[in-house]
C-alpha positions in Angstrom: 7.5 7.8 -20.9 10.3 6.2 -18.9 10.3 2.5 -18.6 12.3 0.1 -16.5 12.8 -3.6 -17.1 15.1 -6.0 -15.3 15.3 -8.2 -18.4 18.8 -7.5 -19.7 21.8 -9.1 -21.4 21.5 -12.2 -19.2 17.7 -12.4 -19.9 15.7 -13.6 -17.0 18.8 -14.1 -14.9 19.6 -10.4 -14.5 18.7 -9.0 -11.1 18.6 -5.7 -9.4 16.9 -3.2 -7.0 15.9 0.4 -7.6 14.2 2.8 -5.2 13.1 6.4 -5.0 12.0 8.4 -2.0 9.3 11.0 -2.6 7.0 13.2 -0.6 3.3 12.6 -1.1 1.6 15.8 -2.2 -1.1 17.3 0.0 -3.6 16.7 -2.9 -2.5 13.2 -3.8 -5.3 10.7 -4.6 -3.3 7.6 -5.7 -0.1 6.3 -7.1 -0.5 4.7 -10.5 1.9 2.4 -12.5 1.8 -0.3 -15.1 3.5 -3.6 -14.3 4.4 -6.8 -16.2 6.7 -9.7 -15.8 7.1 -12.7 -13.5 4.8 -13.8 -10.7 7.0 -14.2 -7.7 5.8 -12.0 -4.8 8.8 -12.7 -2.7 11.6 -12.1 -5.3 9.9 -9.9 -7.9 7.8 -7.0 -6.8 7.1 -3.3 -6.7 6.6 -2.0 -3.1 5.6 1.2 -1.4 7.2 1.7 2.0 6.2 4.1 4.8 9.4 4.0 6.8 10.0 0.4 7.8 6.4 -0.6 7.0 5.5 -2.0 3.6 2.3 -0.2 2.8 1.5 -2.0 -0.5 3.2 -4.4 -2.9 2.4 -6.1 -6.2 4.1 -8.7 -8.4 3.6 -9.6 -12.1 1.4 -12.4 -13.6 3.9 -14.3 -15.8 2.8 -12.1 -18.7 4.3 -9.4 -20.9 1.0 -7.6 -21.0 1.2 -4.6 -18.6 -1.7 -4.2 -16.1 -2.6 -1.1 -14.1 -1.8 -0.9 -10.4 -3.4 1.9 -8.2 -2.5 2.5 -4.6 -4.6 5.0 -2.5 -2.3 7.8 -1.1 -4.9 9.9 0.7 -4.0 8.6 4.2 -0.3 9.2 3.5 -0.4 12.8 2.3 2.6 14.8 3.4 4.7 11.7 4.3 7.9 10.6 2.7 7.5 7.2 1.1 9.9 4.9 -0.8 8.9 3.3 -4.1 11.0 0.1 -4.6 11.4 -2.2 -7.6 12.9 -5.6 -6.7 14.2 -8.4 -8.9 16.0 -11.2 -7.0 14.7 -14.0 -9.4 16.9 -15.7 -12.0 14.6 -18.5 -13.3 12.0 -18.5 -16.0 9.9 -15.2 -15.8 12.7 -13.8 -13.6 12.1 -10.2 -14.5 9.8 -7.3 -13.8 8.9 -4.3 -16.0 7.4 -1.0 -14.8 6.3 2.1 -16.6 3.9 5.0 -16.3 4.6 5.7 -12.6 2.7 8.8 -11.5 1.1 10.4 -8.5 -2.5 11.3 -9.5 -3.9 14.3 -7.6 -7.5 15.3 -6.8 
C-alpha cells in the first residue's frame, strides 16, 4: 500500500508537513497506522486533531522497524478530524515514515 517517508534527496535534512481531513465513520473503532523513524516528539510526529485540539500523537523510536499505532475513534464518530504528519527535524534520525493508514470499523 501507500507509504510516506520524509527521508529524501537531502537524507535526514529533508522536512515537510502533510495532512488530510476525514470524517470518522459511524462504525469506526480505531485508526491504525505503522510508524518508523526519529524519536523527536516536538519536531517529528503523526498527530490526530479534532479542530484545534490535538487528540493523539506519536513519534518514532530512532529505528527503521515500523511499529503499530492504534488510536480509538469511537468517541469521535461522525466528526471531521485531521491526520497530520510533521517533520521539522534536520539532524540525525530527522525523518519519519508512515504506512498502512486505515480506519478499522466494528
